[in-house]
C-alpha positions in Angstrom: 51.5 103.4 149.4 50.0 101.8 146.2 47.1 103.4 144.5 43.8 101.4 144.9 40.8 102.6 142.9 37.6 102.4 145.0 35.4 101.2 142.1 37.2 97.9 141.5 37.2 94.6 143.4 40.4 92.8 144.2 41.7 89.3 144.9 44.2 88.4 147.6 46.5 87.4 144.7 46.7 91.1 143.7 44.4 91.1 140.7 41.9 93.9 140.1 38.4 93.0 138.8 36.0 95.3 137.0 32.5 94.2 136.0 31.5 95.7 132.7 28.0 96.9 131.6 27.7 93.9 129.3 28.3 91.5 132.2 31.9 90.6 131.3 34.6 90.8 133.9 37.9 92.7 133.1 41.0 91.6 135.0 44.4 93.1 135.5 47.1 93.3 138.2 47.2 95.9 140.9 49.6 98.8 141.3 51.0 97.0 144.4 51.6 93.8 142.3 53.4 95.7 139.5 55.6 97.5 142.1 56.6 94.2 143.7 57.4 92.7 140.3 59.5 95.5 139.0 60.0 96.2 135.3 57.6 93.9 133.4 59.3 92.5 130.3 56.8 89.8 129.0 53.1 89.0 129.4 51.8 85.6 128.4 48.0 85.6 128.1 45.4 82.9 127.6 43.7 82.1 124.3 40.4 83.8 123.5 37.5 81.3 123.7 39.2 79.2 126.4 37.0 78.0 129.2 38.5 78.7 132.6 37.7 77.9 136.2 37.9 80.4 139.1 41.4 80.1 140.6 43.0 78.8 137.4 46.2 80.5 136.2 45.0 82.8 133.4 48.4 83.9 132.2 51.9 84.8 133.3 53.7 88.1 133.8 57.5 88.1 133.7 59.6 90.9 135.1 63.3 91.5 135.6 62.8 90.1 139.1 60.4 87.2 138.8 57.6 85.5 136.9 54.1 85.2 138.4 50.8 83.7 137.4 47.7 85.8 137.1 44.7 84.0 138.5 41.2 83.9 137.1 38.6 85.4 139.5 35.5 83.8 138.0 34.6 80.7 136.0 33.7 81.4 132.4 35.0 81.9 128.8 37.9 84.2 127.9 36.4 86.7 125.5 39.3 89.0 125.0 43.0 89.4 125.8 45.0 92.7 125.7 47.1 91.9 122.6 48.8 95.4 123.0 50.8 93.9 125.9 52.7 91.6 123.6 54.5 94.6 122.1 54.3 96.9 125.2 54.4 94.8 128.4 55.8 97.8 130.2 52.3 99.3 130.0 51.5 97.2 133.1 54.0 99.3 135.0 53.0 102.7 133.7 49.3 102.3 134.1 48.2 99.0 135.7 44.5 99.9 135.9 44.3 100.7 132.2 46.6 97.8 131.0 44.0 95.1 131.5 45.0 91.5 130.8 41.9 89.6 129.9 38.1 89.6 129.9 35.8 86.8 130.9 32.2 86.1 130.2 31.1 84.5 133.5 29.4 81.1 133.4 25.8 81.3 134.9 26.2 80.0 138.4 30.0 79.6 137.9 32.2 79.8 140.9 34.2 82.9 141.9 37.1 83.5 144.2 36.5 85.8 147.1 36.7 89.4 146.0 37.8 92.2 148.3 36.6 95.7 148.5 39.2 98.5 148.0 39.2 99.0 151.8 39.8 95.3 152.4 42.6 95.2 149.8 44.3 98.2 151.3 44.4 96.4 154.7 45.8 93.3 152.9 48.7 95.2 151.4 49.4 97.3 154.5 49.9 94.3 156.6 
């Protein structure tokens, strides 16, 4: 069974979402997602400053098995990307909850995708 931290929110596309004290939102992929992908070999992330809409593809993760889009959970502006992943994409496999992908400053009143609690996400991946 995949590890699912209780303090995060989740999307049904297997991203984790953490709201930071400054109001930004940090996004990564879940333990379940990295297990399904296998060994991650490349991470393509968006540009800082880019305006994104909830549900947009916010980057791509490539593994030895497949490539998959990482979706944006909230409309806003990309304020940071984890540039360390360019040189060490395997960090996504070794610690998916520390190897965040990007940070977004949400737009006031911007749309969001439906976020799941840890319990709801556990039910999703168990089924």
